[in-house]
C-alpha positions in Angstrom: -91.2 -5.7 297.7 -94.9 -6.5 297.8 -97.5 -3.8 297.8 -98.9 -4.8 301.1 -95.4 -4.4 302.5 -95.2 -0.8 301.1 -98.5 0.0 302.8 -97.4 -1.5 306.0 -94.2 0.6 306.1 -96.3 3.7 305.6 -99.0 3.1 308.1 -97.4 1.1 310.9 -95.1 3.9 312.0 -98.0 6.2 312.8 -100.7 3.6 313.7 -100.0 3.6 317.4 -99.8 7.4 317.5 -103.2 7.4 315.8 -104.7 5.2 318.4 -103.3 7.2 321.2 -104.6 10.4 319.7 -108.1 9.0 319.2 -108.3 7.3 322.5 -108.4 10.7 324.2 -110.9 12.3 321.8 -113.4 9.7 320.7 -116.7 9.9 322.5 -120.0 8.2 322.1 -121.9 11.0 320.3 -121.7 11.5 316.6 -120.2 15.0 316.7 -117.2 13.9 318.7 -116.9 10.9 316.4 -116.5 13.4 313.6 -113.8 15.3 315.6 -112.0 12.0 316.1 -112.1 11.2 312.5 -110.8 14.7 311.6 -107.8 14.1 313.9 -107.3 10.7 312.4 -107.2 12.0 308.9 -104.8 14.8 309.8 -102.4 12.4 311.4 -102.5 9.9 308.5 -102.3 12.7 305.8 -99.3 14.2 307.6 -97.5 10.9 307.7 -98.4 10.1 304.1 -97.1 13.5 302.9 -93.6 12.3 304.0 -93.7 9.2 301.9 -93.1 8.7 298.2 -95.6 5.9 298.1 -98.7 6.4 296.0 -100.7 4.8 298.8 -100.8 8.1 300.7 -104.1 9.0 299.0 -105.7 5.6 299.6 -108.5 6.9 301.8 -109.2 9.7 299.4 -110.3 7.1 296.9 -113.4 6.7 298.9 -116.0 9.4 297.9 -118.0 10.9 300.8 -121.7 9.9 300.6 -124.7 9.9 303.0 -126.6 6.7 303.2 -128.7 7.8 306.1 -127.3 5.7 308.8 -127.8 2.4 306.9 -127.2 -0.7 309.0 -125.0 -3.0 306.9 -125.4 -6.5 308.4 -122.7 -9.1 307.8 -123.6 -12.7 308.6 -120.4 -14.0 310.2 -118.9 -17.3 311.3 -119.7 -17.8 315.0 -117.0 -18.0 317.7 -115.2 -21.3 317.6 -114.0 -22.6 321.0 -111.6 -25.1 319.2 -109.2 -22.4 318.0 -107.2 -19.7 319.8 -108.9 -16.3 319.6 -112.3 -17.9 319.0 -114.1 -14.7 318.1 -111.7 -13.7 315.4 -114.2 -14.3 312.5 -116.7 -11.9 314.1 -114.2 -9.4 315.3 -112.7 -8.8 311.8 -116.1 -7.5 310.8 -117.0 -5.4 313.8 -116.1 -5.0 317.5 -118.1 -3.5 320.3 -115.6 -0.9 321.6 -111.9 0.1 321.5 -109.8 -1.8 324.0 -106.3 -0.5 323.6 -105.4 -3.6 321.6 -104.0 -2.9 318.2 -106.0 -5.2 315.9 -109.3 -4.7 317.8 -108.9 -1.0 317.7 -108.0 -1.0 314.0 -111.3 -2.6 313.2 -113.0 -0.1 315.5 -111.5 2.8 313.7 -112.0 1.4 310.3 -115.7 1.1 311.0 -115.7 4.6 312.5 -114.1 5.9 309.3 -116.8 4.2 307.2 -119.5 5.7 309.4 -118.1 9.2 308.9 -117.4 8.7 305.2 -120.7 7.0 304.2 -123.0 7.3 307.2 -123.2 3.5 307.4 -123.1 1.3 310.4 -121.2 -2.1 310.1 -122.7 -4.9 312.2 -121.5 -8.5 312.6 -124.3 -11.1 313.2 -122.7 -14.5 314.2 -124.3 -17.8 313.4 -123.3 -21.4 313.9 -126.2 -22.7 311.9 -124.5 -21.8 308.7 -126.5 -23.4 305.8 -129.9 -23.2 307.4 -129.5 -19.5 308.2 -128.6 -18.6 304.7 -131.2 -20.8 303.1 -134.0 -19.4 305.3 -133.0 -15.8 304.7 -132.7 -16.1 301.0 -135.9 -18.2 300.5 -137.8 -15.8 302.7 -136.4 -12.8 300.8 -136.0 -11.0 304.2 -132.9 -9.1 303.2 -131.6 -9.7 306.7 -127.9 -9.8 305.6 -126.0 -7.6 303.2 -122.9 -9.7 303.1 -122.0 -13.2 304.2 -118.6 -14.3 305.7 -118.8 -18.1 306.4 -116.5 -21.1 306.2 -115.6 -22.0 302.7 -116.9 -25.6 302.7 -120.4 -24.4 303.7 -120.2 -21.5 301.3 -119.3 -23.5 298.2 -122.1 -26.0 298.8 -124.6 -23.2 299.1 -123.3 -21.5 296.0 -124.3 -24.5 293.9 -127.9 -23.9 295.1 -127.9 -20.4 293.5 -128.1 -18.5 296.8 -125.5 -15.9 296.0 -125.0 -12.9 293.7 -122.3 -12.5 291.1 -119.8 -9.9 292.3 -119.2 -9.0 288.7 -122.6 -7.4 288.5 -121.4 -4.6 290.8 -119.6 -1.5 289.5 -116.3 -2.2 291.3 -112.9 -2.3 289.7 -111.5 -5.4 291.5 -108.1 -5.0 289.8 -107.5 -1.5 291.1 -105.6 -2.6 294.2 -104.6 -5.4 296.5 -107.5 -4.8 298.8 -109.2 -7.4 296.5 -107.2 -10.6 296.4 -106.2 -11.2 292.8 -105.6 -14.9 293.2 -109.1 -15.4 294.5 -110.5 -13.2 291.6 -108.7 -15.4 289.1 -109.0 -18.9 290.6 -112.5 -18.7 292.1 -114.1 -17.3 288.9 -116.3 -19.9 287.2 -117.2 -19.0 283.6 -117.3 -15.3 284.5 -119.4 -15.9 287.6 -117.7 -14.4 290.6 -119.6 -15.8 293.6 -116.6 -15.8 296.0 -114.4 -12.9 297.0 -111.5 -12.3 299.4 -109.3 -9.4 300.2 -108.2 -7.1 303.0 -111.5 -7.3 304.8 -110.5 -10.9 305.9 -107.6 -10.9 308.3 -108.6 -14.5 309.0 -107.3 -15.5 305.5 -103.8 -14.4 306.5 -104.4 -16.4 309.7 -105.3 -19.4 307.7 -102.2 -19.5 305.5 -99.8 -22.4 305.8 -96.1 -22.0 306.6 -93.3 -23.6 308.5 -91.3 -22.7 311.6 -87.7 -23.8 312.4 -85.8 -23.8 315.6 -82.8 -21.4 315.2 -80.7 -22.9 317.9 -81.1 -26.4 316.5 -80.2 -25.1 313.1 -77.0 -23.7 314.5 -76.2 -26.7 316.7 -76.6 -29.1 313.7 -74.9 -26.8 311.2 -77.7 -27.1 308.6 -76.8 -23.8 306.9 -78.5 -20.5 306.4 -82.2 -21.4 305.8 -83.2 -17.8 305.1 -80.6 -17.5 302.4 -81.6 -20.8 300.9 -85.2 -19.5 300.6 -84.1 -16.1 299.2 -81.9 -17.7 296.5 -84.8 -20.0 295.4 -83.0 -23.1 296.5 -85.5 -24.1 299.2 -86.6 -27.3 297.6 -87.8 -30.7 298.8 -84.3 -32.0 298.3 -82.7 -29.3 300.5 -85.5 -29.7 303.0 -84.9 -33.4 303.2 -81.2 -32.9 303.7 -81.8 -30.6 306.6 -84.4 -32.7 308.2 -82.1 -35.8 308.0 -79.4 -33.9 309.9 -81.5 -33.2 313.0 -82.4 -36.3 315.0 -81.6 -37.7 318.4 -82.9 -40.5 320.6 -82.9 -38.3 323.7 -84.2 -40.8 326.2 -81.9 -43.6 324.9 -84.6 -46.2 324.5 -84.0 -46.8 320.8 -87.5 -45.7 319.9 -88.6 -42.4 318.5 -91.5 -40.8 320.4 -92.8 -37.2 320.1 -92.0 -35.3 323.3 -89.2 -37.7 324.3 -86.9 -37.5 321.3 -85.7 -34.9 318.8 -87.5 -34.9 315.4 -86.4 -33.3 312.2 -89.9 -32.6 311.0 -93.5 -32.9 312.2 -96.8 -32.0 310.6 -100.4 -32.7 311.3 -102.1 -35.2 309.1 -104.7 -32.9 307.4 -104.1 -29.3 306.4 -100.4 -29.3 306.6 -100.2 -32.4 304.5 -102.6 -31.0 302.0 -100.4 -28.0 301.5 -97.7 -30.0 299.7 -100.1 -30.3 296.7 -100.2 -26.5 296.5 -96.5 -25.7 297.4 -95.3 -28.1 294.7 -97.7 -26.6 292.1 -99.6 -29.8 291.4 -103.1 -28.3 290.6 -103.8 -27.1 287.1 -107.5 -27.5 286.6 -109.2 -25.4 284.0 -112.8 -24.7 283.0 -113.2 -24.7 279.2 -115.4 -22.2 277.4 -118.2 -24.8 277.1 -118.2 -25.3 280.9 -116.4 -28.6 280.8 -113.9 -29.2 283.6 -110.4 -30.2 282.7 -108.3 -31.3 285.7 -105.1 -31.4 283.6 -103.5 -33.9 285.9 -99.7 -33.9 285.5 -99.0 -37.4 286.6 -95.3 -37.1 286.0 -95.0 -34.0 288.3 -97.2 -35.6 290.9 -95.1 -38.8 290.9 -91.8 -36.8 291.1 -93.2 -35.0 294.1 -94.3 -38.2 295.8 -91.0 -39.8 295.1 -89.1 -36.9 296.5 -91.2 -36.8 299.6 -91.5 -40.5 300.2 -88.1 -41.1 301.9 -88.5 -38.0 304.0 -92.0 -39.0 305.3 -90.9 -42.5 306.0 -87.9 -41.4 308.1 -88.0 -42.3 311.7 -87.3 -38.7 312.7 -90.4 -37.4 310.8 -94.0 -37.6 312.1 -97.1 -36.9 310.1 -99.8 -37.9 312.5 -99.4 -35.6 315.5 -102.2 -33.3 316.6 -101.5 -29.7 315.7 -101.6 -28.3 319.2 -99.6 -31.2 320.7 -96.9 -30.5 318.2 -96.9 -26.8 319.1 -96.0 -27.8 322.7 -93.1 -30.1 321.6 -91.8 -27.4 319.2 -91.7 -25.0 322.2 -89.8 -27.7 324.1 -87.1 -27.8 321.4 -87.8 -31.4 320.4 -88.9 -30.5 316.8 -86.5 -28.8 314.3 -89.1 -27.9 311.5 -92.8 -27.7 312.2 -95.6 -27.1 309.7 -98.0 -24.5 311.0 -101.0 -22.3 310.3 -100.1 -18.6 310.8 -102.8 -18.0 313.3 -101.0 -20.3 315.7 -97.7 -18.5 315.5 -99.0 -16.1 318.2 -99.0 -19.1 320.6 -95.2 -19.3 320.3 -94.7 -16.0 322.2 -93.7 -17.7 325.4 -91.1 -19.9 323.6 -87.6 -19.2 325.1 -85.6 -20.2 322.1 -85.7 -18.1 318.9 -87.5 -19.5 315.9 -87.9 -18.4 312.2 -90.8 -18.5 309.8 -90.3 -19.9 306.3 -92.5 -21.0 303.3 -93.0 -24.6 302.3 -90.3 -25.8 299.9 -90.7 -25.9 296.2 -90.6 -29.2 294.3 -87.3 -28.4 292.7 -85.2 -25.4 291.4 -87.1 -25.4 288.1 -90.2 -24.2 289.9 -90.2 -20.5 289.7 -92.2 -19.4 292.8 -93.1 -20.6 296.3 -96.7 -21.4 296.9 -99.0 -21.9 299.8 -102.8 -22.2 300.2 -105.5 -20.6 302.2 -107.3 -23.4 304.0 -111.0 -24.2 304.4 -110.8 -23.2 308.1 -111.5 -19.5 307.4 -114.4 -17.6 305.7 -114.9 -16.4 302.2 -117.1 -13.4 301.2 -120.4 -13.9 299.4 -123.4 -11.6 298.7 -126.9 -13.1 299.3 -129.0 -13.3 296.2 -131.7 -11.1 297.8 -129.4 -8.1 298.2 -130.5 -6.2 295.1 -132.2 -3.1 296.4 -129.4 -0.6 295.8 -126.4 -1.8 293.9 -124.7 1.6 294.0 -124.8 1.7 297.8 -123.7 -1.9 298.0 -120.7 -1.3 295.8 -119.7 1.9 297.6 -119.9 0.1 301.0 -118.0 -3.0 299.9 -115.2 -0.9 298.2 -115.0 1.4 301.2 -114.6 -1.6 303.6 -112.0 -3.2 301.3 -109.9 0.0 300.9 -110.1 1.2 304.5 -109.3 -2.3 305.7 -106.2 -2.3 303.6 -105.2 1.0 305.1 -106.1 0.5 308.7 -106.0 -3.1 310.0 -104.0 -5.1 307.4 -100.8 -3.1 308.4 -101.8 -3.4 312.0 -102.0 -7.2 311.7 -99.1 -7.6 309.5 -96.5 -5.3 311.0 -97.5 -4.9 314.6 -99.1 -8.2 315.5 -97.2 -10.6 313.3 -93.8 -9.0 312.8 -93.2 -7.0 315.9 -94.8 -9.1 318.6 -94.1 -12.6 317.2 -91.4 -12.7 314.5 -88.0 -12.9 316.1 -85.9 -11.3 313.4 -85.9 -9.1 310.3 -85.5 -12.1 308.0 -88.7 -13.6 309.3 -90.4 -10.4 308.2 -89.1 -10.9 304.7 -90.2 -14.6 304.8 -93.7 -13.4 305.7 -93.7 -11.2 302.7 -93.0 -14.2 300.5 -95.5 -16.4 302.2 -98.4 -14.0 302.1 -97.7 -13.0 298.5 -97.6 -16.7 297.5 -101.2 -17.6 298.6 -103.2 -19.4 296.0 -106.8 -20.6 295.9 -108.3 -23.7 294.1 -112.0 -24.0 293.7 -111.9 -27.8 293.0 -110.3 -28.3 296.4 -112.9 -26.3 298.2 -115.7 -27.8 296.1 -114.5 -31.3 296.7 -114.4 -30.7 300.5 -117.9 -29.2 300.5 -119.4 -32.1 298.5 -117.8 -34.6 300.8 -115.9 -36.2 298.0 -112.4 -36.2 296.6 -110.2 -33.7 294.7 -106.7 -34.1 293.5 -105.5 -32.7 296.9 -107.4 -35.3 298.9 -106.0 -38.1 296.7 -102.4 -36.9 296.9 -102.4 -36.0 300.7 -102.8 -39.6 302.1 -100.0 -40.8 299.8 -97.7 -38.0 301.1 -98.7 -38.8 304.7 -97.7 -42.5 304.4 -94.7 -41.9 302.1 -96.2 -43.6 299.1 -95.4 -42.8 295.5 -98.3 -44.9 294.1 -100.4 -42.1 292.5 -101.4 -43.7 289.3 -103.3 -46.7 290.7 -105.0 -44.5 293.3 -106.0 -41.9 290.7 -107.3 -44.7 288.4 -109.7 -45.8 291.1 -110.8 -42.2 291.9 -110.7 -40.4 288.6 -114.2 -41.1 287.3 -115.9 -40.3 290.6 -113.9 -37.2 291.2 -114.5 -35.7 287.8 -118.2 -36.7 287.9 -118.9 -34.9 291.2 -116.9 -31.8 290.4 -118.5 -31.5 287.0 -121.9 -31.8 288.6 -121.0 -29.1 291.0 -119.7 -26.9 288.2 -122.9 -27.5 286.1 -125.1 -26.5 289.1 -123.1 -23.3 289.6 -123.5 -22.3 286.0 -127.2 -23.3 285.7 -128.3 -21.7 289.0 -126.2 -18.5 288.7 -126.6 -17.6 285.0 
């Protein structure tokens, strides 16, 4: 059982009671805020005392300080009208008021807790002019922002310009708990330079995790077997996936042509993020930075070719479509004309009105020799950075960042994970277990993010088009791209090291 799951079980059972208690007692003046926090602490401590989990003292890890009402400003990714819940990147930092909505109110009370614990006010300042806003602020040394939470592809490009601080300079133990994402710590560290950070502050990174849905009625009708059990036993591989997909197909309108919406498809994915994820789920990325700063991509051509050969007949099948728009596919899945559908977790909430039950599962492994399931966190969500100009008080900065991370893990990660995802959306207990697997299997790869930000290729962007068209011809494609890919990524790496040392 993952640690986030342990925390969820502890907190979720009392979270709604906490919100109800505080709704009646929180006022706008600071004295009543203190009373509200006292009541919150009593409720949480009472619940924690009944648990054997060591997480019951989580909030006590944050030492009480008085930073004089400091305004902690976070530059955040502006609302995006092209996604559902367009204000989510701002709202995970700060909300204007409690609304009686679980996740919104969890953010509200997290910030209220920090205010009472440290006398600090958390503010989200949205921008859609990402690069220019950061450059102007840092070059002007205006210290307008204490923390930055922007899309990864913008952030990585700016990092090469030397605009961010090294998180390793702060007195924070990033390995003390899961409120700091350990995969991000390991895989986004460049020669000891930690410019990028993720963790419990970013609900959006759970949102931006890749997974699959399957139609439970179709699974039963076509007798494909117990998919959950297949996942749990470690047998959820490309081969087993292909067998299931091949079983589910029907020319529903009888015109001898397969068309999305008219006919039943075994599998559909969008042509970009969902296709990219196969490179992660099949463990194809093994780049390494040597001690002298040289990038080694460590391309395993044999493994890549085996992956492409295994996927090729599936992707070429007439009952598989890899070109459908993400949201169009969602509608067809709800209409029961897709058996398995690749999805980003933030869109699972759009399935609430689906009449037929569905399940959530991870992407398959390459084969049964692969030990773990993997998935990636896409570029469509923020990563945390600290502007280079934020150097006035490292002790205060470290205290605030750690308080935000720990209290986020305590308050709104369980709210999101248990109440929003598992109670409102997931249709069965097995889906909850699948979510544990998916969220624990998230990995980061800096060459993928860097290649995207530089507008060039990475191993992922070379493999993905081959997967999409069912080709197994990696070697010739890599031969044409290898020199350029390595050159651009090495230049990016050199700039990171030179401008941040």
